C-alpha positions in Angstrom: 13.9 -27.9 22.1 10.3 -29.1 21.6 7.4 -26.6 21.5 5.3 -26.2 24.7 2.6 -28.8 25.2 -0.7 -27.8 23.5 1.0 -25.5 21.0 1.9 -26.9 17.6 5.0 -25.8 15.9 4.6 -23.7 12.7 4.2 -25.8 9.6 5.8 -25.2 6.2 2.9 -23.2 4.9 3.1 -20.8 7.9 6.9 -20.4 7.4 6.3 -19.8 3.7 3.7 -17.2 4.5 6.2 -15.4 6.8 8.9 -15.4 4.2 6.6 -14.0 1.6 5.3 -11.3 4.0 8.8 -10.2 4.7 9.5 -10.2 0.9 6.5 -8.0 0.3 7.5 -5.5 3.0 11.0 -5.2 1.4 9.6 -5.0 -2.1 7.0 -2.4 -1.3 9.3 -0.5 1.1 11.9 -0.1 -1.7 9.4 0.8 -4.4 8.7 4.2 -2.8 12.3 5.4 -3.1 12.5 3.9 -6.6 9.4 5.8 -7.6 10.9 9.0 -6.2 13.9 8.5 -8.6 11.7 7.6 -11.6 9.7 10.8 -11.1 12.9 12.7 -12.0 12.4 11.4 -15.5 8.7 10.7 -15.9 5.6 12.6 -14.9 3.3 10.7 -12.5 0.9 9.4 -15.1 3.6 7.9 -17.3 5.6 6.6 -14.4 2.5 4.7 -13.2 1.5 3.6 -16.7 5.0 2.1 -17.4 5.1 0.4 -14.0 1.7 -1.1 -14.5 2.4 -2.1 -18.2 5.4 -4.2 -17.0 3.4 -5.5 -14.0 0.5 -6.5 -16.3 2.7 -8.7 -18.5 4.3 -10.3 -15.4 1.0 -10.9 -13.7 -0.7 -12.4 -16.7 2.3 -14.7 -17.1 2.2 -15.6 -13.5 -1.5 -16.3 -13.4 -1.3 -18.4 -16.5 1.6 -20.3 -15.1 -0.3 -21.1 -11.9 -3.4 -22.1 -13.9 -5.4 -19.3 -12.3 -6.1 -17.1 -15.3 -9.8 -16.6 -16.0 -12.2 -13.9 -17.0 -13.7 -12.0 -14.1 -17.2 -13.0 -12.9 -19.9 -10.4 -13.5 -20.6 -10.1 -9.8 -16.9 -9.1 -9.2 -16.9 -6.3 -11.9 -18.0 -3.5 -9.6 -15.2 -4.2 -7.1 -12.7 -4.6 -10.0 -13.7 -1.2 -11.2 -13.4 0.5 -7.8 -10.0 -1.1 -7.0 -8.8 0.1 -10.4 -10.1 3.6 -10.2 -9.7 4.3 -6.5 -6.4 2.5 -5.8 -4.4 1.7 -8.9 -5.2 5.0 -10.6 -6.4 7.5 -8.0 -4.1 6.5 -5.1 -1.0 5.9 -7.2 -1.3 9.0 -9.3 -2.1 11.3 -6.4 0.6 9.9 -4.2 3.1 10.0 -7.0 2.2 13.6 -7.7 2.7 14.5 -4.0 5.9 12.5 -3.9 7.4 15.1 -6.3 7.1 17.7 -3.6 7.4 15.7 -0.4 10.3 13.6 0.9 9.9 9.9 0.4 9.8 9.0 4.1 7.1 11.6 4.9 5.1 10.5 1.8 4.9 6.9 2.7 4.0 7.6 6.3 1.1 9.9 5.1 0.0 7.2 2.7 -0.1 4.6 5.5 -2.6 6.7 7.4 -5.2 4.8 5.2 -6.2 2.4 8.0 -7.1 5.3 10.2 -9.7 6.5 7.7 -11.0 2.9 7.2 -12.0 2.7 10.9 -14.7 5.5 10.8 -15.6 4.5 7.3 -16.3 0.9 8.3 -18.7 2.2 11.0 -20.4 4.6 8.6 -20.7 2.4 5.5 -20.4 -1.2 6.8 -22.0 -0.9 10.2 -19.0 -2.3 12.0 -18.7 -1.6 15.8 -16.4 1.3 16.7 -14.7 -0.1 19.8 -12.7 1.8 22.4 -9.5 0.1 21.1 -10.1 1.3 17.6 -10.9 4.8 18.8 -7.7 4.9 20.7 -5.8 3.8 17.6 -7.4 6.6 15.5 -6.6 9.2 18.2 -2.9 8.0 18.3 -2.7 8.2 14.5 -4.1 11.7 14.4 -1.7 12.7 17.1 1.1 11.5 14.8 -0.3 13.8 12.0 -0.2 16.7 14.5 3.5 16.1 15.0 4.1 16.0 11.3 2.3 19.2 10.6 3.3 21.3 13.7 4.7 24.7 12.6 8.2 23.8 14.0 8.5 20.8 11.7 6.5 21.9 8.7 6.7 25.1 6.7 3.1 26.2 6.1 4.3 29.0 3.8 5.6 26.6 1.3 2.7 26.1 -1.1 4.3 23.2 -3.0 4.9 21.3 0.2 1.3 22.0 1.5 -0.1 20.9 -1.8 2.1 17.7 -1.9 1.1 16.7 1.6 -2.6 17.3 1.1 -2.7 15.4 -2.1 -1.0 12.4 -0.5 -3.6 12.5 2.3 -6.3 12.6 -0.4 -4.7 9.5 -2.0 -4.9 7.7 1.4 -8.7 8.5 1.5 -9.1 7.0 -2.0 -7.2 3.8 -0.9 -9.5 3.7 2.2 -12.6 3.8 0.0 -11.2 0.9 -2.0 -10.6 -1.1 1.1 -14.1 -0.5 2.3 -15.5 -1.8 -0.9 -13.3 -4.9 -0.8 -14.5 -5.6 2.8 -18.1 -5.2 1.9 -18.0 -7.1 -1.4 -19.2 -10.7 -1.7 -16.5 -12.3 -3.8 -16.9 -14.9 -6.5 -13.3 -15.1 -7.5 -10.2 -14.7 -5.2 -8.9 -11.1 -5.0 -5.7 -12.1 -6.7 -7.6 -13.5 -9.7 -8.8 -10.0 -10.5 -5.4 -8.3 -10.1 -4.1 -8.9 -13.7 -7.4 -7.5 -15.1 -7.3 -4.5 -12.7 -3.7 -3.8 -13.8 -4.5 -4.1 -17.5 -7.4 -1.7 -17.1 -5.3 0.7 -15.0 -2.6 0.6 -17.7 -5.1 1.5 -20.4 -6.6 4.4 -18.4 -3.2 5.8 -17.4 -1.8 5.6 -20.9 -4.9 7.4 -22.3 -4.7 10.1 -19.6 -1.0 10.4 -20.3 -1.4 11.1 -24.0 -4.1 13.7 -23.3 -2.6 15.6 -20.3 1.2 14.8 -20.2 2.9 14.1 -23.5 5.5 11.4 -23.2 8.8 13.0 -22.2 12.1 12.9 -24.0 13.9 10.1 -22.2 17.6 9.2 -22.2 17.3 5.5 -21.7 20.1 3.7 -19.9 20.6 0.5 -17.9 19.8 2.2 -14.6 16.5 3.7 -15.7 15.4 0.4 -17.3 16.4 -1.5 -14.1 14.4 0.9 -11.9 11.3 0.4 -14.1 11.7 -3.3 -14.1 12.0 -3.3 -10.4 8.9 -1.1 -10.0 6.9 -3.3 -12.4 8.0 -6.8 -11.4 9.2 -7.1 -7.7 7.4 -3.9 -6.7 4.1 -4.7 -8.3 3.6 -8.2 -9.8 5.5 -10.2 -7.3 4.3 -8.2 -4.4 0.6 -8.6 -5.2 1.0 -12.3 -5.7 3.1 -12.7 -2.6 0.7 -10.8 -0.3 -2.2 -12.8 -1.6 -0.4 -16.1 -1.0 0.9 -15.0 2.5 -2.7 -14.0 3.4 -3.8 -17.6 2.8 -1.2 -19.0 5.1 -1.1 -16.4 7.9 -3.8 -14.9 10.3 -5.2 -11.6 9.0 -3.8 -9.7 12.0 -0.3 -11.0 11.3 -0.5 -9.8 7.7 -1.8 -6.4 8.8 0.8 -5.9 11.4 3.6 -7.2 9.2 2.8 -4.8 6.4 3.4 -1.9 8.7 7.1 -2.6 8.2 6.7 -1.1 4.7 7.0 2.6 5.7 9.8 1.8 8.1 11.8 0.2 5.2 11.0 3.1 2.9 12.2 5.6 5.5 15.4 3.8 6.1 16.1 3.3 2.3 15.3 7.0 1.6 17.7 8.0 4.4 20.6 5.8 3.3 20.1 5.9 -0.5 18.5 9.3 -1.2 20.1 11.1 1.6 16.8 12.3 3.1 17.0 13.7 6.7 15.4 11.6 9.4 13.8 14.2 11.7 12.5 13.8 15.2 9.0 14.7 14.2 9.0 12.0 11.5 10.1 9.4 14.0 7.5 10.4 16.5 4.8 10.4 13.7 5.9 6.9 12.6 5.6 5.6 16.1 2.2 7.2 16.7 0.6 6.5 13.3 1.8 2.9 12.9 1.2 2.3 16.6 -2.4 3.5 16.2 -2.9 1.3 13.2 -1.4 -1.7 15.1 -3.8 -1.1 18.0 -6.8 -1.2 15.7 -5.5 -4.2 13.8 -5.2 -6.3 16.9 -8.8 -5.8 17.8 -9.9 -8.9 16.0 -7.3 -11.1 17.7 -8.3 -9.9 21.2 -12.0 -10.5 20.4 -11.2 -14.1 19.2 -9.3 -14.8 22.4 -12.2 -13.6 24.5 -14.6 -15.9 22.6 -12.2 -18.8 23.0 -12.0 -18.5 26.8 -14.0 -21.2 28.7 
């Protein structure tokens, strides 16, 4: 069957982008349960440091193989530092710390509230218009948080659980700050060109912090543990960063944004089937409201483009 008149069929680059986006969702969706298991052996600082050390080697090899390895431009150094400190170090360490006390599914849903905090932040720091659609999206997402934290679904007397949930929400705020800087930055290089250097710097920082605050644990190495670390470092980090950068070049921004919302869904399903975590009604409702709210805000750009395209 031929495509409708006036609408071109997707080309090979579009199809490649879709395949890579699906691969990213699966890779990042699985890495949350993998991290949960790794935290049984390593403290958060060392888990992140080892993951990034493996990812750094893979990313430098990938960038060199693609002929895209180059020193960062001076103009890009501030955003390189903010991504490293806010996202690769701050977000990952705080979310991993919270993951020790919070079920995987709940953790990833809390982490993916990040776009909800980007919306008011973009108005405050970037001067972007706060449309009715974006406000509705934020309200829906906040309603999802209310479901997660209502006293019937959450034990407010459990201090470890309260701490874990709050620290994951704090990590989402750090990730939001990184996104705001990325959106406001005038890039010289491509974002992917900086990733190997960000990963290298994050590895150095985390390793130094680990030696000072969390002595390396006594580890019983086996094939399973090595396999989990390799997965976290290569598919879950190096491949995923390359794939999302490549997919973003071949797909509309709204498609990439909406597609990435599949990550927490995959994490929840894997955590339920593999780790035996319980899938509660409050978590399902929260997923629908939070991810639905994010999706409403993400489609704002597409609707605006359609209105401008009308004769």
